C-alpha positions in Angstrom: 77.6 82.2 79.2 75.0 79.7 80.5 73.1 80.6 83.6 73.9 78.1 86.3 73.0 80.0 89.5 69.9 81.5 91.0 69.2 84.1 93.6 66.2 82.7 95.6 64.0 84.5 98.0 62.3 82.5 100.8 59.0 83.3 102.4 60.9 84.2 105.6 62.5 87.1 103.7 66.0 85.6 103.3 67.8 85.8 100.0 70.3 83.0 99.2 72.0 81.4 96.2 71.5 78.0 94.8 72.3 75.9 91.7 69.6 76.1 89.1 69.7 72.3 88.9 68.6 71.8 92.5 67.1 74.5 94.7 68.2 73.9 98.3 66.4 74.6 101.6 66.6 78.1 103.0 69.6 78.5 105.2 67.6 80.5 107.7 64.4 78.5 108.2 65.3 75.2 106.5 62.2 75.0 104.3 61.5 75.0 100.5 58.0 76.6 100.9 57.1 79.5 98.7 60.6 80.0 97.4 60.9 82.3 94.4 63.7 82.6 91.9 64.5 86.3 91.7 67.3 86.3 89.2 69.5 83.9 87.3 73.3 84.2 87.0 76.2 82.8 85.0 78.7 84.0 87.6 78.8 82.9 91.2 80.7 86.2 92.1 77.8 88.4 90.8 75.3 86.2 92.6 77.3 86.5 95.9 77.4 90.3 95.6 73.7 90.6 94.8 72.8 88.3 97.7 74.9 90.4 100.1 73.2 93.6 99.0 69.7 92.0 99.1 70.2 90.8 102.7 71.7 94.0 104.0 69.2 96.1 105.9 68.5 99.4 104.2 69.3 101.3 107.3 73.0 100.4 107.1 73.4 100.1 103.3 74.3 103.7 102.8 76.9 103.6 105.6 78.5 100.5 104.1 78.6 102.1 100.7 80.2 105.2 102.0 82.9 103.3 103.9 83.7 101.1 100.9 84.1 104.2 98.7 86.6 105.7 101.2 88.4 102.4 101.6 88.7 101.8 97.8 89.7 105.3 97.0 93.3 105.5 95.9 95.8 107.3 98.2 95.9 110.7 96.5 99.2 111.7 98.2 101.3 109.0 96.7 99.4 109.0 93.4 100.2 112.8 92.9 103.9 112.0 92.6 104.6 111.8 88.9 107.6 110.7 86.8 109.0 114.2 86.7 109.0 114.6 90.4 110.4 111.2 91.0 113.2 112.0 88.5 114.0 115.2 90.4 114.2 113.4 93.7 116.3 110.6 92.2 118.7 113.0 90.5 119.3 115.1 93.6 119.6 112.2 96.0 121.9 109.8 94.0 125.6 109.8 94.8 128.4 109.6 92.2 128.4 105.8 92.8 124.7 105.6 91.9 123.7 104.9 95.5 120.7 106.4 97.4 119.6 106.1 101.0 116.7 107.1 103.1 118.7 110.1 104.4 119.6 111.3 100.9 116.0 111.0 99.7 114.8 112.8 102.9 117.2 115.7 102.0 115.9 115.8 98.5 112.3 115.9 99.7 113.1 118.7 102.1 114.9 120.7 99.4 111.8 120.3 97.1 109.5 121.3 100.0 107.4 118.2 99.7 105.3 117.3 102.7 102.8 114.7 101.5 105.2 111.9 100.7 107.8 110.1 102.8 111.2 108.7 101.7 109.8 105.2 102.3 107.0 106.0 99.8 109.6 107.1 97.2 111.7 103.9 97.8 108.5 101.8 97.4 107.7 103.5 94.1 111.3 103.1 92.8 111.5 99.4 93.9 108.1 98.7 92.3 109.3 100.3 89.1 112.6 98.3 89.1 114.6 101.5 89.1 116.6 100.6 92.2 118.0 97.5 93.8 118.2 97.1 97.6 121.6 96.6 99.1 122.3 94.8 102.4 123.6 98.0 104.1 120.4 100.1 104.0 121.2 101.7 100.6 119.9 101.2 97.1 121.7 101.0 93.8 120.1 103.1 91.1 119.9 101.6 87.6 120.4 104.3 84.9 
């Protein structure tokens, strides 16, 4: 890919992005004096990320990184529910007419002594997997 973008550092200390064809004035001090191209980019997204990091004070960089790691970490509780467990819950909560409800799923969860997942989480997984179809009366039809 061709490099079209540049990360520029102004003498005032501000990093900003610009097209390589025409370097613009600094957004902080509005000058072009002593600007230095730090790095060239083919992707504006990478440029944006690097500028954000460069302009972040070092005192709060670690705190931001820690918070982002926590935020981006997948929810371990719902991720730990595998196919086998979903199958058990589905089998024990499905009626003879292939219908399930929040109450029937709650009973199954209680029977299996699960505490880290709710009936709503199970329904969400089942709907996302296209294993059930929502009915208008607060029940779901199970496809088998």
